[in-house]
C-alpha positions, 0 to 999 in steps of 0.5 A, spaced: 194 093 501 201 095 503 203 102 505 207 103 498 201 101 494 196 106 498 202 111 498 202 110 490 194 110 490 194 117 494 199 120 489 196 118 483 189 121 485 192 128 486 196 127 479 190 125 475 186 131 478 192 136 476 192 132 469 185 134 468 186 141 470 191 141 464 187 138 459 190 131 460 186 125 462 189 120 467 188 113 469 191 109 475 193 102 474 196 098 480 200 093 475 203 093 469 198 088 467 192 092 468 196 098 464 196 094 458 189 092 459 187 099 459 191 101 453 188 096 449 181 099 451 183 106 449 185 104 442 180 103 437 181 097 433 184 098 426 188 104 429 195 106 426 200 106 432 207 108 433 211 109 439 218 112 442 224 108 445 222 106 452 224 101 457 217 102 460 213 099 454 218 093 454 217 091 461 209 092 460 209 087 454 205 092 450 210 092 444 209 084 443 202 084 445 200 089 439 202 084 434 196 080 436 191 085 435 188 088 429 192 094 429 197 098 423 204 098 426 209 103 425 215 099 428 222 102 427 225 095 428 222 093 421 226 098 417 231 094 413 235 101 411 236 108 413 231 111 408 226 106 410 227 108 418 227 115 416 220 114 413 217 110 419 220 116 423 216 121 419 210 117 418 209 116 426 207 123 426 200 121 423 199 115 427 192 115 431 196 113 437 203 114 439 205 110 445 211 113 450 213 113 457 216 120 461 222 121 464 219 124 470 212 127 472 210 132 477 205 131 483 201 137 480 201 134 473 207 136 469 211 131 464 218 132 464 222 129 458 229 129 455 231 126 448 237 126 443 234 125 437 227 129 439 222 124 435 219 122 442 218 129 445 216 132 438 210 127 437 208 129 444 207 136 442 204 135 435 202 130 430 199 124 432 192 124 434 193 121 441 199 120 445 198 115 451 204 116 456 205 110 461 209 112 467 211 107 473 210 111 480 217 111 481 217 117 476 213 121 480 217 128 483 215 134 487 217 139 482 220 140 475 227 141 478 227 135 481 225 132 475 230 135 471 235 132 476 232 125 476 234 125 468 241 127 470 242 123 475 238 116 473 234 116 467 240 119 462 245 115 465 241 108 465 239 109 458 246 111 455 248 104 458 242 101 455 244 104 449 251 103 449 252 110 447 259 113 447 258 119 452 261 121 458 255 119 463 256 112 460 262 112 464 261 117 470 253 115 471 251 122 471 250 127 466 256 131 464 252 136 460 256 134 454 256 136 447 257 129 444 254 128 437 252 121 441 248 125 446 241 123 448 240 129 452 239 134 446 232 137 448 228 138 454 221 139 454 216 140 460 209 139 458 204 143 462 198 143 458 195 139 452 193 145 447 188 139 444 184 137 450 184 130 452 189 128 446 194 126 452 192 120 456 197 118 462 197 111 465 200 111 472 202 105 474 203 102 481 210 099 480 217 101 479 218 101 471 223 104 467 229 109 468 
């Protein structure tokens, strides 16, 4: 085992212990392939599944894999009109499982997320019966402040570039705390506790995934 893999494994153990104290369930998978397998083990057949926008989910390959199984998928990309899109957004809040990543996770188990529209963090807070959070170990930070800085310096600009948003960070490469209507940084959420025990399940992955 490489030093990096051992380092990830040790940190994951600390995080999983902290998550349990925060009424969340933690898992550690050394690869994205293992993470995909773990998620499929968690989700019941015939369940309704939706997800938030996430580069990590795409890199894992779970969005494609879901179509090969007996699930009911609430997929925004299938919407043929704005009205249908809005309907799927709202239906997602009654899903059995909601899949997402996190912008950062602290070593003591706090999730830090920033959103534009807010549908992703809203689902994390309330609605779906279960939330499965996928996080590459590159997203681990020492504290909340470092997590917010990670979002401003890396996650937000990278996602702005990916989504081709007309925002200052798309050009500057760093959050400018803008008031643009195209901002993807409208809402900040720090999740320190799951009010419903074990509703939030975090799959830590020993790879660098997402932004």
